[in-house]
VOVEXDO-120321 format. One line per 10 residues: number of its first residue (from 1); for each residue x, y, z of N, C-alpha, C. Coordinates in steps of 0.1 Angstrom, whole numbers, plus 2048, in hexadecimal, padded with zeros to 3 digits. Atoms other than C-alpha are relative to their C-alpha. Example, Ala and Ser with C-alpha at 12.3 -4.5 7.8 and 13.67 -1.06 7.14 Angstrom:
2
1 = 809,7F4,800,87B,7D3,84E,809,80C,800 ~ 7F7,7F5,800,889,7F5,847,7F8,80B,808
//
This chain:
249
1 = 802,805,80E,8B2,3EF,342,806,80A,7F6 ~ 7FA,7F8,80A,8C6,3FD,325,7F6,803,7F5 ~ 809,7FC,80B,8B1,411,30C,803,7F9,7F3 ~ 7FC,806,80C,8C5,400,2F1,7F9,7F2,7FE ~ 807,80D,801,8B0,3E0,2F8,7F2,802,7F9 ~ 80D,7FD,807,891,3F2,2E9,802,7FE,7F1 ~ 801,7FE,80F,887,3EF,2C5,7F8,80D,7FE ~ 807,7F3,803,87D,412,2B9,7FA,7FF,7F2 ~ 806,801,80D,863,410,29E,805,809,7F5 ~ 7FC,7F8,80B,86F,41C,27D,7F4,804,7F7
11 = 80B,7FC,809,852,42F,26E,7FF,80F,801 ~ 800,7F2,801,84A,453,265,7F5,806,809 ~ 80A,7FB,7F7,834,45A,283,802,80E,804 ~ 7FE,7F2,7FB,82E,47E,28F,809,800,80C ~ 7F6,7FF,7F5,848,48B,2A8,7FA,7FD,80E ~ 806,802,7F3,82F,489,2C5,7FB,7F2,802 ~ 803,80E,7FF,828,464,2BF,80C,7F9,804 ~ 7F5,808,7FB,83F,44F,2D4,7FC,7F1,801 ~ 803,80F,800,842,429,2D2,80D,7F9,804 ~ 7F5,809,7FC,858,40E,2E1,7FC,7F2,7FF
21 = 801,80E,800,85C,3E9,2DC,80B,7FA,809 ~ 7F6,807,7F8,86D,3D5,2F8,805,7F3,7F9 ~ 7FB,80E,803,882,3B6,2F2,800,7F8,80D ~ 800,808,7F4,888,39B,30B,80C,804,809 ~ 7F4,7FC,7F8,8A9,3AC,317,7FE,80C,808 ~ 7FF,7F4,7F8,8AF,3C4,333,7F9,7FF,80D ~ 807,801,7F4,89B,3B7,350,806,7F7,80A ~ 7FA,808,7F5,89F,3A2,36F,7FA,7F2,802 ~ 806,80D,7FF,889,383,369,80B,7F5,7FD ~ 7F6,80B,802,89B,361,369,7F9,7F5,7F8
31 = 804,80C,806,899,340,357,7F8,803,7F3 ~ 807,7FF,80C,87F,33D,33C,7FB,80E,7FD ~ 805,7F3,802,874,361,342,80B,80B,7FF ~ 7F5,7F6,801,896,371,33F,7FF,808,7F3 ~ 7FF,7FA,7F3,898,38D,340,7F6,80B,802 ~ 80A,7F5,7FF,87F,3A9,339,7F2,7FB,7FD ~ 80E,805,801,85F,396,33D,7F7,80B,806 ~ 80A,7F6,7FB,842,3AF,341,7F2,7FB,802 ~ 80D,806,7FF,826,397,343,7FE,7FA,80E ~ 804,805,7F3,815,391,365,7F8,7F3,800
41 = 809,80B,801,7FF,375,358,808,7F3,7FD ~ 7F8,80C,801,81C,35C,353,805,7FC,80E ~ 7FC,805,7F3,82D,348,36E,80D,806,805 ~ 7F4,7FA,7FB,849,360,374,7FE,805,80E ~ 800,7FA,7F3,852,36E,396,7FA,80E,7FF ~ 807,7F2,801,83A,38C,39C,809,80B,804 ~ 7F6,7F6,7FC,856,39F,3AD,809,804,7F5 ~ 7F7,7FD,80C,86C,39C,38E,7F8,808,7F6 ~ 809,7F9,80A,84F,3A7,378,7FE,80F,804 ~ 801,7F3,7FB,849,3C5,38E,80C,809,7FD
51 = 7F3,7F9,802,86E,3CE,38C,802,804,7F1 ~ 7FE,7FD,80E,86E,3CB,366,7F7,80B,7FC ~ 809,7F5,804,850,3E2,363,805,80D,806 ~ 7FA,7F4,7FB,861,3FB,37A,80C,805,7F7 ~ 7F5,7FC,80A,880,3FA,363,7FA,806,7F4 ~ 806,7FB,80C,869,400,346,7FB,80E,802 ~ 807,7F4,7FE,857,41D,356,808,80D,7FE ~ 7F7,7F4,802,875,435,354,800,805,7F2 ~ 800,7FC,80E,870,436,32E,7F2,805,7FC ~ 80E,7FE,804,84A,43D,32F,7FB,80C,808
61 = 806,7F5,7F9,835,45B,339,7F6,7FC,80B ~ 809,806,7F6,81D,445,34D,7FF,7F1,7FF ~ 801,80F,800,815,421,356,7F7,7FC,7F4 ~ 808,804,80B,809,40F,337,7F2,7FA,804 ~ 80D,806,7FD,7E4,405,336,800,7F2,7FC ~ 7FF,80E,803,7EA,3E0,338,7F2,7FA,7FE ~ 80D,806,802,7CD,3CB,32A,801,7F1,802 ~ 800,80E,800,7C3,3A7,32F,7FC,7FA,7F2 ~ 802,804,80E,7C7,399,30C,7F9,7F3,7FF ~ 808,80C,801,7AD,37F,302,7FF,7FB,7F2
71 = 801,803,80F,7B3,37C,2DC,7F3,803,7FA ~ 80D,7FB,806,794,38F,2D4,802,80D,7F8 ~ 800,7F3,808,78B,3B0,2C3,7FC,80C,808 ~ 805,7F5,7F8,782,3C6,2E0,80B,80B,800 ~ 7F7,7F4,800,792,3E9,2DF,7FC,80A,80B ~ 804,7F7,7F5,793,400,2FD,807,80D,7FE ~ 7FB,7F2,7FF,799,425,302,80A,800,80C ~ 7F7,801,7F5,7B9,424,317,7FF,80B,80A ~ 800,7F5,7F6,7B3,446,326,7F5,7FF,80A ~ 80B,802,7F7,793,43B,337,7FE,7F2,805
81 = 801,80E,7FD,79A,417,33D,809,7FC,80C ~ 7F8,806,7F5,7A7,403,35B,80A,7F6,7FA ~ 7F7,80B,804,7C5,3EC,358,7F9,7F3,801 ~ 804,80D,800,7BE,3C8,350,7F2,7FD,7FC ~ 80D,803,806,79D,3CC,33E,803,7F6,7F5 ~ 7FF,80A,80B,796,3B0,325,800,808,7F3 ~ 7FF,7F9,80C,7A2,3BF,304,80C,7FC,7F8 ~ 7F4,803,808,7BA,3BA,2E7,805,80B,7F8 ~ 7FB,7F4,806,7BF,3DD,2DC,7FB,80C,809 ~ 804,7F4,7F9,7BE,400,2EB,804,80C,7F7
91 = 7FD,7F4,808,7BF,423,2DD,7FF,80C,80A ~ 801,7F4,7F8,7C2,446,2EB,802,80D,7F7 ~ 7FE,7F3,805,7BF,46B,2E1,806,809,80A ~ 7FB,7F8,7F5,7CD,477,302,80F,7FF,801 ~ 7F1,800,7FF,7F1,481,309,804,7F7,80C ~ 7F9,807,7F6,808,46B,31D,7F8,7F3,805 ~ 807,80D,7FD,7F0,44D,31E,806,7F5,7F7 ~ 7F8,80A,808,804,42E,314,7F7,7F4,7FD ~ 807,80C,805,7F2,414,2FF,80B,7F5,7FF ~ 7F6,80A,800,803,3F2,301,7FA,7F2,7FC
101 = 804,80E,802,801,3CE,2F4,80C,7F8,803 ~ 7F5,80A,7FD,815,3B0,300,7FF,7F4,7F7 ~ 800,80B,80A,820,395,2E9,80C,7F6,803 ~ 7F5,809,800,836,376,2E6,7FE,7F6,7F4 ~ 803,807,80D,82E,36B,2C2,7F5,808,7F8 ~ 80B,7F8,807,80E,37F,2BB,805,80D,7FA ~ 7FC,7F4,807,810,39D,2A5,7FC,80D,807 ~ 803,7F3,7FB,813,3BF,2B6,7FF,80B,7F5 ~ 803,7F6,80B,804,3DB,2A1,7FE,80E,807 ~ 801,7F3,7FB,809,400,2A8,7FA,809,7F5
111 = 806,7F7,80A,7F4,41B,297,800,80E,805 ~ 802,7F2,7FD,7F3,441,296,7FB,807,7F4 ~ 804,7F8,80C,7E5,45C,280,80B,80A,7FD ~ 7F5,7F7,805,7FB,475,26C,800,80D,808 ~ 801,7F4,7F9,7EF,491,282,805,7FE,80F ~ 7FC,803,7F3,7FA,480,2A2,7F5,803,80A ~ 80B,7FD,7F7,7D8,483,2B2,7FA,7F3,806 ~ 805,80C,7FA,7D1,45E,2B9,809,7F5,7FD ~ 7F8,80C,801,7E4,43E,2BF,7F9,7F4,805 ~ 806,80C,7FB,7DC,41A,2C4,80B,7F5,800
121 = 7F7,80C,800,7ED,3F9,2CD,7F7,7F4,800 ~ 809,80C,803,7DF,3D7,2C1,808,7F4,803 ~ 7FB,80E,7FE,7E5,3B3,2CC,7FA,7F8,7F6 ~ 806,808,80B,7E0,39F,2AC,806,7F2,800 ~ 7FD,80E,801,7E3,37B,2B4,7F8,7FB,7F4 ~ 807,804,80C,7D5,365,298,7F1,801,801 ~ 80F,7FF,7FF,7B2,364,2A6,7FB,80E,7FF ~ 804,7F2,801,7B0,389,2AB,802,806,7F2 ~ 7FD,7FC,80E,7C0,390,289,7F5,7FB,7F7 ~ 80B,806,808,7A7,379,279,7F3,806,802
131 = 80D,7FB,7FD,789,387,28A,7FF,810,7FF ~ 801,7F2,803,792,3AC,284,804,80A,80B ~ 7FC,7F7,7F5,7A4,3BB,2A2,807,80D,7FA ~ 7FA,7F4,805,7B8,3D2,28C,7F5,80A,7FA ~ 80B,7F8,805,799,3DE,27A,7F8,807,80B ~ 807,7FA,7F4,788,3E4,29C,807,80C,806 ~ 7F8,7F5,7FA,7A5,3F9,2A8,7FF,80D,7F7 ~ 801,7F4,80A,7A4,40F,288,7F3,807,801 ~ 80D,7FA,7FF,77F,414,28C,7FF,809,80C ~ 800,7F7,7F4,785,422,2AF,808,80C,7FE
141 = 7F8,7F4,802,79F,43A,2A3,7F9,80B,7FA ~ 809,7F6,806,785,44C,28F,808,80B,7F7 ~ 7F9,7F8,809,79D,45A,275,800,7F9,7F2 ~ 800,806,80D,79F,454,24F,80B,7F6,7FF ~ 7F6,80B,802,7B2,434,246,80D,806,7F9 ~ 7F5,7FA,807,7C8,449,22F,809,808,809 ~ 7F8,7F8,7F6,7D4,45C,24E,807,7F8,80A ~ 7FB,80A,7F6,7DF,43D,261,80E,7FB,7FC ~ 7F3,806,802,803,431,265,800,7F4,809 ~ 800,80D,7F9,809,40D,271,80F,7FB,801
151 = 7F3,807,7FE,828,3FC,280,7FD,7F2,805 ~ 801,80F,7FC,829,3D5,282,80D,7FC,807 ~ 7F4,804,7F8,840,3C8,29D,803,7F2,7FF ~ 7FB,80E,800,851,3A7,2A5,7F5,7F6,803 ~ 80A,80B,7FE,83C,388,2A2,806,7F3,7FA ~ 7FB,80C,806,840,364,297,7FF,801,7F1 ~ 7FE,7FD,80E,84C,365,274,7F9,7F6,7F6 ~ 807,808,80A,83E,357,253,807,7F2,7FD ~ 7FA,80D,802,857,33A,253,800,7F8,80C ~ 801,807,7F3,84F,32F,277,7F2,7FD,805
161 = 80E,801,7FB,82A,333,27C,7F8,7F5,7F9 ~ 807,80B,806,81B,311,275,7F2,7FF,805 ~ 80E,801,7FC,7F5,30E,275,7FA,7F5,7F8 ~ 808,80B,807,7DB,2F4,26B,7F6,805,7F6 ~ 80A,7FC,80A,7C0,2F4,251,7F5,809,805 ~ 80B,7F9,7FA,7A7,302,269,803,80F,801 ~ 7FC,7F2,7FF,7BB,322,26F,800,807,7F2 ~ 7FF,7FA,80E,7C1,328,24A,7F1,802,7FB ~ 80E,7FE,805,79C,322,242,7F9,80B,806 ~ 806,7F5,7F9,791,33B,25C,804,80E,7FA
171 = 7FB,7F4,806,7A7,356,24D,7FA,802,7F2 ~ 805,7FF,80D,79C,34F,22A,7F1,803,7FF ~ 80F,7FD,7FF,777,34F,234,7FD,80E,802 ~ 802,7F2,7FD,77B,372,241,806,809,7F5 ~ 7FA,7F8,80B,790,37E,223,808,7F7,7F7 ~ 7FA,80A,80A,798,369,204,80E,803,7FD ~ 7F3,7FD,804,7B8,37B,1FD,80A,7FB,80B ~ 7F7,806,7F6,7C6,36C,21E,807,7F3,7FB ~ 7FA,80C,806,7CE,34D,209,80E,802,7FD ~ 7F3,7FD,805,7ED,35F,1FD,80A,800,80C
181 = 7F8,7FF,7F4,7FA,360,221,804,7F2,806 ~ 7FE,80D,7FC,7FD,33A,224,808,7F8,7F6 ~ 7F8,809,808,817,321,218,7FF,7F2,805 ~ 801,80D,7FB,814,2FC,21A,80D,7FB,806 ~ 7F4,805,7F9,82C,2E9,231,7FC,7F3,807 ~ 802,80D,7F9,829,2C3,238,7F3,7FE,806 ~ 80D,802,7FA,804,2C1,23D,7FA,80C,808 ~ 805,7F4,7F9,802,2E3,24E,802,80C,7F7 ~ 7FE,7F4,808,805,307,243,809,80A,808 ~ 7F8,7F5,7FA,81E,323,24A,7F8,80D,7FE
191 = 809,7F4,800,80A,343,252,808,80C,802 ~ 7F9,7F3,800,817,366,24B,7F6,80A,806 ~ 809,7F6,7FA,805,37D,264,802,80E,7FB ~ 7FD,7F3,805,817,39B,257,7F8,803,7F2 ~ 807,7FF,80D,808,395,234,7F1,802,803 ~ 80E,7FE,7FD,7E5,391,243,7FD,80D,805 ~ 802,7F3,7FB,7E8,3B0,257,800,80B,7F5 ~ 7FF,7F6,80A,7F3,3C4,239,7F4,7FF,7F6 ~ 80C,802,808,7D6,3B5,225,7F4,807,806 ~ 80B,7FA,7F9,7BD,3BF,23F,801,810,800
201 = 7FE,7F2,800,7CC,3E2,241,7FD,806,7F2 ~ 802,7FC,80D,7CC,3E6,21C,7F1,801,7FC ~ 80E,801,803,7A8,3DC,219,7F8,80C,806 ~ 806,7F4,7FA,79F,3F9,231,805,80D,7FA ~ 7FA,7F4,806,7B4,411,21D,80C,805,807 ~ 7F4,7FC,7F9,7D2,412,234,80C,7FA,7F9 ~ 7F5,805,808,7F1,410,21F,80E,803,806 ~ 7F3,7FC,7FB,80D,41F,234,803,7F7,80C ~ 7FD,80B,7F7,819,400,246,80F,7FE,801 ~ 7F1,801,7FE,83C,3FE,255,803,7F5,80A
211 = 7FC,80A,7F7,850,3E7,26B,804,7F3,7F9 ~ 7FC,80D,805,854,3C2,266,7FB,7FC,7F2 ~ 804,806,80D,854,3B2,244,806,7F2,7FF ~ 7FB,80E,802,85D,38F,237,80F,801,802 ~ 7F2,7FF,800,881,39B,235,806,805,80D ~ 7FB,7FA,7F3,884,3AA,258,803,7F4,80A ~ 7FC,80A,7F6,894,397,275,7F8,802,80D ~ 809,7FE,7F4,876,39C,28C,7F9,7F3,804 ~ 807,80C,7FC,86C,377,290,803,7FC,80E ~ 7FE,803,7F2,866,370,2B4,804,7F2,803
221 = 7FD,80E,7FF,868,34B,2AF,80F,7FC,7FE ~ 7F2,803,803,88B,34A,2A0,80A,808,807 ~ 7F6,7F7,7F9,89C,366,2B3,7FE,7FF,80F ~ 801,803,7F2,89F,357,2D5,807,80B,809 ~ 7F8,7F6,7F8,8B8,371,2E2,7F8,80D,802 ~ 807,7F3,7FF,8A1,38F,2DB,7F1,7FF,805 ~ 80F,800,7FE,87D,382,2DE,7FB,7F4,808 ~ 808,80B,7FB,866,36D,2F3,7F8,7FA,7F5 ~ 808,807,809,853,353,2E0,7F8,7F5,807 ~ 808,80A,7FA,836,33F,2EE,800,7F3,7F7
231 = 800,80C,808,835,327,2D0,80D,7F8,801 ~ 7F3,806,7FF,85A,320,2D4,802,7FA,80E ~ 7FC,803,7F3,85D,31E,2FA,7F4,7FC,80A ~ 80C,802,7F7,839,31B,309,801,809,80D ~ 7FE,7F7,7F4,845,329,32B,809,80B,7FC ~ 7F7,7F5,805,852,34B,322,7FA,80D,805 ~ 805,7F3,7FC,84E,370,328,7F9,807,7F5 ~ 807,7F8,80A,83D,38C,316,807,80E,7FE ~ 7FA,7F3,804,84A,3AB,304,7F5,80A,7FF ~ 80A,7F5,801,838,3CD,303,803,808,7F4
241 = 800,7F6,80B,830,3E3,2E5,7F8,80B,804 ~ 807,7F4,7FA,826,406,2F0,800,80C,7F7 ~ 802,7F4,808,81A,426,2E0,7F9,80B,808 ~ 807,7F5,7F9,810,448,2EE,802,80D,7F9 ~ 7FF,7F2,806,80B,46D,2E5,807,808,80B ~ 7F8,7F8,7F7,825,483,2F5,7FB,80E,802 ~ 804,7F2,7FD,81C,4A3,306,80A,80A,7FA ~ 7F8,7F6,805,829,4C3,2F7,80A,805,80B ~ 7F6,7FC,7F6,849,4CE,308,801,80F,800
//
């Protein structure tokens, strides 16, 4: 796998905070899962997924602490957790422990503090985003919101994510300002998960948010060549968004 297939988060994280975002390119999976599918829970060939994870491992200090994502708000301490626990976010204060989230339209969120003492990775599908998974992760980090930096990765974009009245109503019930994140479209709504994430972060006092914006080309749904998209393809792979604290050299 060519390292150029990674997306390197553009944010002013401390030097000891390392992060990588995979794309769909650089692996060995075939067909709908071509080519760097990292998800074992889809119908891809397990041998191919194992090979893809081996290819990824050369860029990481340890095996990522993979979780069984259930679209909830559970946050685990990656340093003391087993792989495949039910959770949608993980954090760590330990060196070389890799927090990871897998996505194929949902919003991956990376967090760290300015001192480089704690990091977290969050899987923010619309249900988890609505119910407060980002807030739950920040609570676990136990640092002041003003000390937190955030990177928002590739997800289904605001011009592609169609939802019904029920989804919009749930977001607005939790936070009235979420109304600003929806645009009407032929009896449905276009939902901007990036706007909602920024609203939730701002409400907590987290203002240093980087990564995808409305103007970025991070839409998983429209960029078939770079990203997997469940909404677009149904049968598809998963990308990984990873973060860890590097040991001093």
